[in-house]
N, C-alpha and C positions, 0 to 999 in steps of 0.2 A: 863922090860923096865927101863932104868934108869932116873934119873931127868933131866940129861942134854938132853937126846933125847927128852923127853916129852916137855921141854922148845923150842927145834928147832920146833917140831910139833906146838907148841902153836904160835910161830911167823909166821909159815906158814899159820896158820889159820887166824891170824890177816892180813897177805898179802892177803889171799883170800878174805876177807871183804873188804879190799881196792879196790882190782881189781872190786869186785861186784859193789861198788860205782862209780867207773870210767866207768864201763859199762853202768850204768844207765845214765850218763851224755851223753856219746857218742849216746846212742839209742834215748834220747829226742831231741838232736840236729838233727838227721835224721828224727824223727817224726814230729817236730813242726817247725823247722826253714825253711823258704823259700829258694830254692836253690839259688836264685839270692841275697838273704839277706846277707850272709857272705861267703867271699872266703874260698876255700878248705884250703889254706895255713894258713889263719888266725883261722880257725876252729881247725885245727890240732895244731897249736901253743898254742891255749888256752888250749886244752885238755891235751897237754904235760905239760904246766906249772902247771896246777891243779893237774896232775899226781904226778909231782915231789915235790909240795908242800904237798901233802897228805903223801907221802912216808917219807920225811924229818920230818915232825911233828911227825909221828907216832913212829919213831926211837929215836928222840931226846927228846920228850917230853912224860913222862911215862903216864900222865893222860890228853888227848888233851882237853876233854869236849869241849868247845865252841871255842876253838883257831882256828881250821880248818873251823869253819863256818864263822867267822869274816875274816879270811885271804881270802877264797874262794869269799866272797862277795866283797872285795876290788879288787880282781883279775878281776872280772867280770866288775866293774865300770872303772878300768884302761884300759882294752881291748876295751871297746865298747862305752864309754861315748862321747869321742871326735868325732869319725868319723862315728858311727853307732848309733846315738842317737835315731833315730826312731825305731830300733830294741831293744833299751834298756829295755822297758816295757816288751816285750816277754822274754827277756833273765832273767830279774828279777824274772819273774814267773816261768821260768824253774829252776832256782837257788833254789827257795823254793820247787817246786814239786820234784826236784832230791833229796834234803835233806829228804823230807817227805815220798818218797817212800821207802827208806831205813828206815826211823823212823817207819813206819807202819809195815815193816817186823820185826823190833825189837821189837816193842810192841805185835805184833801177836805171834811171836816165843820165846819171853822172858820168859814167864811163862810156855810154853810148854817144854822149855829146862830144867825147873825145875822138871817135871815129868820124863823126860828122864833120868835126872842125878840121881834122886831118884831111878829110876827102877834100873839103872846099878849099883849103889853104894850098894845097898841093897843085891846084890849077893856076895859081897866080904867077905870072912872069916877074920876078923881083927886080929883073934887070931894065925893064921899062920905067919910062919917067912917071907913069901914074900907078906905080905899084901900091902906093899908100891908099889911093882912092879905091883900088880892087880889093885890098884888104878890108877896108870898111864895108864895102859892097858884100863880100863874101861873108864877113861876120854878122851883117844884117840879116841875110838868108839864114845863117845859123841860128840867130835869134828867133826868127819867125818860126823855123821848124821845131826848136826847143820848146817855145811857146804852146805850140800846136801838140807836141808829144806830152807837155804837162797836163794839159786840159784833158786829152784823151786818158792819160793814166788816172788822173783823180777821178774823172767820170766814172770809169770802169770800177775803181774802187768803191765808189759811193753806190753804184748800182748794185754790186754784189752784197754790200753790207744792207742795203735797203730790202734786198730779196730774202735774206736770211732772218732780218729782225721782223718777224711776223706779228708781234704784240709788244706794246710798250709797258715796260715793268720798272719799279724801283730796284735799287741795288742795296746790299748790305756793304758794310765797311770791307769785310773779308772778301766778298766777290769782286769788288771794285779793285781790291789790292791783287788778287789772282789775275784778273783780266787784263790789269794794265802792265804785266811783266813784259810781254812781247812789244808793247808800245814803248816802253822805256828803253828797251835794247834797240829799237829801231831808231829813236831820236838820239841816243848816245852814239851809235854808229855814224849817223848823219854828221854830227859835230866833229867826231874823229876823222872822218874822211875830208871832211872840209879843211881840217888843219893839215893833213898830210898830203893832200892831193898835189898842191903845188908849193914847194919850199924854195925860197930865194937863197942862193949861196953867194960864196964872194964873186965868183967869176961867170957863174951860170945858174940856171934855175933847174931844180930837181922836179921832174914830173913823174909822180908815182906810178901812173898807169903805163908809162913807157918802159919801166924797169920789168914789168911782167904783163906781156900782152894777154895772157889767159886771165888777168884779174878782170877784164872787160866782160868776160863771160861769167866768172864766179859771183861777182857782186850783184848782177842782176838776178841770178838764180838765188842768191841768199835773201835779196829783197823780197822775191816770191815766196820763199818759204817763210819769212816773217810774217807776211800778209797771211799766208794759210794758217799759221799759227794763231793769229788774231781771230781769223774766221771760226776756227775750231773752238776756240774759247767762248765766242758768242753764241755758237750753235748749242753748245753744252749748257750754257746759263739759260738760253730760251728754253731747253727741254727740261732744265730743272725747274723753272718757275712754272712751266706748264704742269708738271707733276704735282707741285705744290697747290696749283688751281684745283686740279682733280681731287686731291686729298681733301681740301676745303669742301669742295662740292660733295664729296661722299660723307662728309661730316655732317653737312647740311640734310642730306638724304637720311642718314641714320637718325638724327634729331627728329626730322619730320615723321619718319617711320614709328619712333618711340612714341611720339605724340599721338599719332592715329591708333597706334595699339592700346596705349593707355586710355584713351577716349572709348574705343570699343569695349574695353574691359569695364569701364565705368558705366556705359550705357547698357551692356549685358546684365551687369549686376543690379542696375536699377529695374530693368524689365523683369529679371528673375524675382525680385522683391515684390513687384506688382502681381506677378503669377501666383506667388505664394498667398499674398493677401487675398486675392480673389478666390483661390481654392479654400482657404480657411473660412472665408466669409459665408459660406453655405452653412458650416457647422454652427457659426456663431449666431447666425438668424435663427437656426433651429433652437438653440439654447434661449435666445431671447424670446422666441414664441412661447416656449414652456414657461418662462417667468411671467409672462403676461397672462397666459391661461390660469396661472396658479395665484394671479392677483398680488404677487410680490412687488409692489410699486417701487420702493426702495432699492430693492436689489436690481430692478430694470434700470433705475436712474445711474446707480453706480456702474452697472455693466456698459451703459451707452457712454458714460464718461471714459471708461477704459478704452473703448473702441475708438473714441474721438481722439485719444492720444496716439494710438496706433495709426490712425489715418493721417493725422498731422505729420507723424514720422516720415511718411512717404511723400509728402507733398514738397513741391519746390518752393523755397523762400522768395527766389526771384524768377519771374516770367518775362522773358525777353520777346516772345513770339517765334521763336526759332528753337527746335528741340535741341540741335548740337550746341548752340550759344547757352541754352539753358543749363545743360550739363556742365558746361566749363565754368560759368558764372557761380552756379551753385557749389561746385566742388571747391573753387578757389575761395569762395565766402566761407566754407565750412573750415577749410584750412586756416584761413586768417583768423576765425573765431577761436579755433583752438589754441592759437597761439596769442590770443588776447589782443587782437587788431580789430578795431571797428571798421565794418566793410558796409559801404554805400553804393548803390548802383541805381541810375536812372536810364540804363541802357535799354533801348526798344528797337527791335528789328523792324525794318520796312520791306515789304515785299517788292518795291518798286526799285531797290538798288540791285545793280547787275553784279556785284562782287560775290562770289561764292562764299557759303558760310565757312567752309574749311579754311579760306585764306584769312577770313576775319577771326576764326578761332585760332589759328597759329599766332597771329598778332596778339589777341588778348591773352592767350596762355603765357607767352613770354613776357609781356609787360606786367602782367599780375604777379608772376613768379619773382621778377625783379623787384617789384614794389614790395612784397612780403619779405623778401631777404633784407632790403633796405631798412624797412621798419624794425625788424628784430634786431639789426646790427647797431643802429643809430638813435633811436627814438624811445622817449619815455612815453609821451602821447603818440600811440599808435593808430593810424588812421588811413584808410584808402577809399578813394572815390572813382568810381567807374562810370564814363559817361560816353554816349553815342549821339553824335550831332550830325544832321543832314542839312546842307545848306547849298542851294543851288544844285550845281552838278557835282558837288563834293560830298563824301562821307568822312567824318572824323571820328576817330577812336582816341578817347583821351584817359589816361590813368595817372591819378594824382596820388602821392603818399607823403606823410610828414617825413621830414629829412633834415637832420641837424649837421650834416656833413657838408663838404664843398667839392664841387668839380671844377677841377683847375685845368685838366688836359683832355683833349678831344683827338680822336684819330678818325679822319673821314667823316666828321660830323657826329661821331659817336663817342661817349666816354669810355676813356681807356680803363680797362680792368686788370687786375693782378690776379684774377682767378682763372684756373684752368677748366677744361671742361666744356659745357654747353653755356656757361654763364654768358661769355662774351660772343659766342656764335648766335645767341638768342636774338640780340639787337641787330646783328648783321642779317639774320633771317628775316626779320620785322623790316629792315631797310630794303632787303631785296624784294619783299613783296610789295611794299609801297612803290618802289621804282616800276614794278610791273603794272602798276595802274597809274602811272605818270604822276605819282605823288612823292611824298618824302617824310621824313620823321624829325621832329623838333624835340630836344630835350632842354628843359630849363630849371635852374635852381634858384628860388627866390621866396623870400619872406617864410622861411621854414618848411617849404614845400618843394618836392621834385615833381616836375610834370613832364610826362612823355605823350606828345601829340603826334598821331599818325594821320596824315591826310591822303585820302584815296579819291580818284576821280570815277564817278559813275559813268561808265564807258556808253551806256545807252543814251545818255543825254548830252553826249558831246556832239 
């Protein structure tokens, strides 16, 4: 084999290592980044940009060292800082993890490569006339073996990482910083070892691994420990996020339980009032009979008027066609009127919709509570409109309220709130129910009105 041919093989080997690096970043995107986090187009454009940068740097600069590390970091910031800022901590962590996975392979295989090259070069007869050709042949074998080892090493790391990342989450800045420690150490070690592994002197070459043969065992062990440290951090992060999800789920259960308890109490109070009225009715009728028999016409008329007031106090102002929804609408209507808010409703229940009244009740309770709160905080003209719209296979619950504020920030399609407790959880609960019925929630702020519209699919008509 000629020197020119060997140089071509060297370039192919360098290109192979670059492709391995690019495969790492592509795999990490699929493993960690939530599907809704970044568009496919933006992800592909980012990967293509990184690929071009890596290829250009490798062919233009003879010794890249940290050049690509810096340029790729700048690329991450330029791509995601402005529009995907909440994704940035996760992407910064992936940036370090990407470099560290390759660095760990470099540390693990670097001194293994010395043993392989020593074994291959010892087989050459340097006294023969074709010694250089034999050197190139043996080095070619070394390149093939090392490329294979790199592929196996990186694949093994990615498979392990994929197995422990059971769900995709976003990261906080603090989490990304803590999880990146092992990655930063691995990258720094790789650059340090690349600097001291072979040092040219005046009359000879200093080869670090030949000074201490035991280092060929120590460094791979250190690489394994670094990788295990990274894995332990990811496992702890996954468990922490899982606990946070469970806590949120518990909050939703508590909110739903409180709602159900309140509804039962209201319904029980209403029926108690009806029972008392029915019990008193017998006595009132006896009194009325006595007045009629005594021909006290004026007293009869006055007594009937009083009875009419009492009867009216037990009647619902709004009748939707469903007992549960009636209690909710009339309760919120009474609460709104107490606060000086004009409440209007044309919500009518239809027996043909397959959505349970309880789910509709949760939606209406949360939307009406938010509407009452907004009216009290922002408006001079206080008005709430409740509507129920059935269209084809869809059922729409809409709550509108006068609103003089502005909504400028959204999180996952919902307006961001600075309130603690159940205020923010309410809209998330509504969104969860909407998605349960293949629907969604839309919130708009226009012309002095805030409109929350929840669309649900009638499953019986799909």
